C-alpha positions in Angstrom: 20.3 -3.6 63.1 17.0 -5.4 63.5 15.1 -7.2 60.8 11.3 -7.8 61.1 9.6 -10.7 59.3 5.9 -11.6 59.2 5.5 -15.3 58.6 2.7 -17.9 58.7 2.8 -21.4 60.1 5.1 -23.6 57.9 7.0 -20.6 56.5 10.6 -20.0 57.4 13.8 -18.1 57.1 17.5 -18.9 56.8 20.3 -17.8 59.0 23.2 -18.4 56.7 22.4 -21.8 55.2 20.5 -23.0 58.3 16.7 -23.0 58.0 14.2 -22.1 60.8 10.5 -22.9 60.5 7.4 -21.3 62.2 5.8 -24.3 63.8 3.0 -22.4 65.6 2.0 -19.1 67.1 -0.6 -17.8 69.5 -1.1 -15.2 72.2 1.7 -16.8 74.2 4.4 -16.6 71.6 5.9 -18.3 68.5 7.2 -21.8 68.3 10.2 -22.2 66.0 11.8 -25.4 64.7 15.4 -25.2 63.7 18.2 -27.3 62.3 20.2 -29.9 64.3 22.6 -28.2 66.7 25.1 -31.0 65.8 25.1 -33.3 62.8 22.7 -36.2 63.5 21.5 -34.6 66.7 18.0 -33.6 67.8 16.3 -30.7 65.9 16.0 -27.5 67.9 12.6 -26.3 69.2 12.4 -22.8 70.6 9.6 -20.7 72.0 9.9 -17.0 71.3 8.1 -14.4 73.3 7.9 -10.6 73.4 9.3 -10.5 77.0 12.9 -11.7 76.2 15.1 -12.1 73.1 16.4 -15.7 72.5 19.6 -16.6 70.8 18.9 -19.1 68.0 22.3 -19.0 66.3 25.6 -17.5 67.5 25.1 -13.7 67.6 21.5 -14.0 66.3 18.8 -12.9 68.7 15.0 -13.2 67.9 12.0 -11.9 69.8 8.3 -11.7 69.0 6.7 -8.5 67.8 3.0 -8.2 67.9 0.9 -10.9 66.2 -1.2 -9.3 63.4 -4.1 -11.2 61.8 -1.9 -11.9 58.8 0.7 -14.0 60.7 3.3 -13.9 63.4 6.0 -11.2 63.6 9.6 -12.0 64.4 12.2 -9.4 65.2 15.8 -10.7 64.5 18.9 -8.8 65.6 22.2 -9.9 64.2 25.5 -8.4 62.9 25.2 -7.3 59.2 27.7 -9.9 58.2 25.2 -12.7 58.9 22.8 -13.3 56.0 19.2 -13.7 57.0 16.8 -14.4 54.2 13.1 -15.4 53.8 12.5 -18.8 52.2 11.6 -17.3 48.8 14.7 -15.1 48.6 17.0 -17.9 49.6 15.5 -20.3 47.0 15.8 -17.7 44.3 19.5 -17.3 44.9 21.7 -19.6 42.9 24.9 -20.3 44.9 27.2 -21.7 42.2 30.8 -20.7 43.0 29.7 -17.4 44.6 28.8 -18.8 48.0 26.0 -17.3 50.1 25.0 -13.6 49.6 27.2 -11.1 51.3 24.9 -9.6 54.0 27.3 -6.6 54.3 26.7 -5.6 50.7 24.6 -2.5 50.4 21.7 -3.2 47.9 21.8 0.4 46.8 25.5 0.3 46.0 26.3 0.0 42.3 28.9 -2.7 41.4 
């Protein structure tokens, strides 16, 4: 199932506990800056276009939607078990002993 995010330069999202930032966007695509592939390695820089989806994390594909005046649009496709959260939602969540949010949990389901 695809998730669509509209973001501005400097805003980002998390795939699990790994943060990705929007570095730039224009008519040619979206530039993302991601975490180190390996500890102490070089940070990842990826250019996203609407022509082809790009794998940014294992099993997580991202492509560009149209670019509205309000920001850039990213379309992320990943298995439901992988949590993908905007910055503000990630920061609101207090991990404690619970670990990251369970992406397979149905928000409409009553506990």
